[in-house]
C-alpha positions in Angstrom: -153.3 42.9 64.2 -152.6 39.5 65.8 -150.9 39.8 69.2 -150.1 37.2 71.8 -150.5 37.4 75.6 -148.8 35.0 78.1 -151.5 33.7 80.3 -152.5 31.4 83.2 -155.8 30.5 81.5 -157.5 30.0 78.2 -159.7 33.1 77.7 -159.8 36.9 77.9 -160.7 36.7 81.6 -157.7 34.6 82.5 -154.9 36.2 84.5 -152.0 37.4 82.3 -148.7 35.7 83.1 -145.5 37.6 83.7 -143.5 34.5 82.6 -142.8 34.0 78.9 -140.9 30.8 78.2 -142.7 28.5 80.6 -146.2 30.1 80.9 -149.0 27.6 80.6 -150.9 29.2 77.7 -150.5 31.7 74.9 -153.6 33.6 74.0 -153.5 35.0 70.5 -155.9 38.0 70.1 -157.1 39.9 67.1 -157.0 43.5 68.2 -159.7 44.5 65.7 -162.3 42.0 66.6 -161.0 40.8 70.0 -161.4 37.3 68.7 -158.9 34.9 70.4 -157.4 31.5 70.3 -155.7 29.9 73.4 -152.9 27.5 72.7 -151.0 25.4 75.3 -147.3 26.3 75.5 -145.4 23.3 73.9 -142.2 24.4 75.6 -143.5 24.7 79.1 -142.0 21.4 80.3 -138.8 21.5 78.2 -135.7 20.4 80.0 -133.8 23.4 78.4 -134.1 26.0 75.8 -137.8 26.8 76.6 -137.4 30.5 75.8 -136.1 29.8 72.2 -138.7 27.1 71.5 -141.5 29.2 72.9 -140.4 32.3 70.9 -140.1 30.3 67.7 -143.6 28.8 68.3 -145.2 32.2 68.9 -143.6 33.6 65.8 -144.7 30.6 63.8 -148.2 31.2 64.9 -148.1 34.6 63.3 -147.9 36.9 66.3 -147.0 40.4 65.4 -146.7 41.7 69.0 -145.8 39.9 72.3 -147.3 41.1 75.6 -145.5 39.4 78.6 -143.4 40.2 81.7 -140.0 38.5 81.6 -138.1 37.7 78.5 -134.6 36.1 78.4 -131.9 36.9 75.9 -132.5 33.8 73.8 -136.2 34.5 73.3 -135.5 38.2 72.8 -133.1 37.5 70.0 -135.7 35.3 68.2 -138.3 38.1 68.4 -135.7 40.7 67.3 -134.8 38.7 64.3 -138.5 38.3 63.4 -139.1 42.0 64.0 -141.7 41.2 66.6 -141.9 43.9 69.3 -142.3 43.0 73.0 -144.3 45.0 75.6 -144.4 44.6 79.4 -147.8 43.7 80.8 -148.7 45.2 84.2 -150.9 42.5 85.6 -154.7 42.0 85.2 -156.5 39.8 82.7 -155.6 39.0 79.2 -158.4 41.2 77.9 -157.3 44.1 80.1 -153.7 43.7 78.9 -154.8 43.9 75.3 -156.8 47.0 76.0 -153.9 48.6 77.8 -151.7 47.9 74.7 -154.2 49.4 72.4 -154.4 52.5 74.6 -150.6 52.8 74.4 -150.2 52.2 78.2 -147.6 49.4 78.0 -143.8 49.9 77.9 -141.8 48.4 75.1 -138.8 46.1 75.8 -135.5 47.2 74.5 -133.7 44.0 75.5 -133.9 40.9 77.7 -134.9 41.7 81.2 -134.0 38.4 82.9 -131.0 36.1 82.6 -131.0 33.0 80.4 -132.4 30.0 82.1 -134.7 32.0 84.4 -137.8 31.4 82.3 -139.5 29.8 85.3 -140.0 33.3 86.6 -139.6 35.0 90.0 -141.8 33.1 92.5 -143.6 31.2 89.7 -141.5 28.1 90.2 -143.3 27.3 93.4 -146.7 27.8 91.7 -145.9 25.4 88.8 -144.4 22.9 91.2 -147.4 22.8 93.4 -149.7 22.3 90.4 -147.6 19.4 89.2 -147.6 17.9 92.7 -151.4 17.9 92.9 -151.6 16.4 89.5 -149.8 13.3 90.8 -152.8 12.8 93.0 -150.8 12.0 96.1 -151.4 13.3 99.6 -147.8 14.7 99.6 -148.3 16.5 96.3 -147.9 20.0 97.9 -144.6 19.2 99.5 -143.3 17.4 96.5 -144.4 20.2 94.2 -142.8 22.9 96.3 -139.5 21.2 96.1 -139.7 21.0 92.3 -140.7 24.6 92.1 -137.8 25.9 94.2 -135.4 23.9 92.2 -136.6 25.8 89.1 -135.3 23.1 86.8 -137.1 20.1 88.2 -135.1 17.4 90.1 -133.2 14.8 88.1 -133.7 16.4 84.7 -131.3 14.8 82.3 -129.6 13.1 85.3 -128.3 16.4 86.6 -128.6 17.8 90.1 -130.5 21.0 90.1 -128.2 24.0 90.6 -128.7 26.5 93.4 -131.6 28.9 92.8 -130.2 31.9 90.9 -130.6 35.4 92.3 -133.5 37.1 90.5 -132.8 40.0 88.3 -134.1 43.2 90.0 -137.4 44.2 88.3 -137.3 47.1 85.8 -139.6 49.1 88.0 -141.6 49.1 91.2 -144.8 48.7 89.1 -143.5 45.6 87.4 -142.5 44.0 90.7 -145.9 44.8 92.2 -147.5 43.2 89.1 -145.4 40.1 89.4 -146.1 39.7 93.1 -149.8 40.2 92.7 -149.8 37.6 89.9 -147.9 35.1 92.0 -150.1 35.7 95.0 -153.2 35.1 92.9 -151.8 31.9 91.4 -150.9 30.6 94.9 -154.4 31.4 96.2 -155.9 29.5 93.4 -153.7 26.5 93.9 -154.2 26.6 97.6 -158.0 26.5 97.0 -157.5 23.5 94.7 -155.3 21.7 97.3 -157.9 22.3 100.1 -160.7 21.1 97.9 -158.7 17.9 97.1 -157.8 17.4 100.7 -161.5 17.8 101.7 -162.5 15.2 99.1 -159.9 12.8 100.3 -160.9 13.1 103.9 -164.6 12.6 103.1 -163.7 9.5 101.0 -161.7 8.2 104.0 
């Protein structure tokens, strides 16, 4: 069976991502052989409709099951129409998530568990923003990135002023919230390490 796991990396040891529409990578895994293929999310930077685009992409790649954390109504409708079930991951790596699914430990999703337009994920906006800020190679990358992350939609997209940050939908369970927070904390630690490394290099060059 071919399943897909939302991920923050490109292999089975990468952290599984609780975000669907705007996660960095989709890792497609064969549950029989544990062979895998990591594919960048083509909808990650979409100005709008990321959930639908991402869901259509995943279905088009032949995924028979989706393992993720947060799914909006638009993406959910695409999967429902394609008869592709969705299961909530509980943190850990891509490989651990697949094993948990095979062992029947993951909860299936009976409907969307976040509002439309919240594909950036709880707390994950800041993580993506910081990464984008660093990528610009400027000393102020962290501050710039955090501003973009909190806006959730990115400043000036389509000439629009970013709306106020929406109130997050309460997590379905305490376990899910813990998993999301652990995932976010891990991402932030990794990005902070990258920032400090870049800062150290810049200071040495100076």
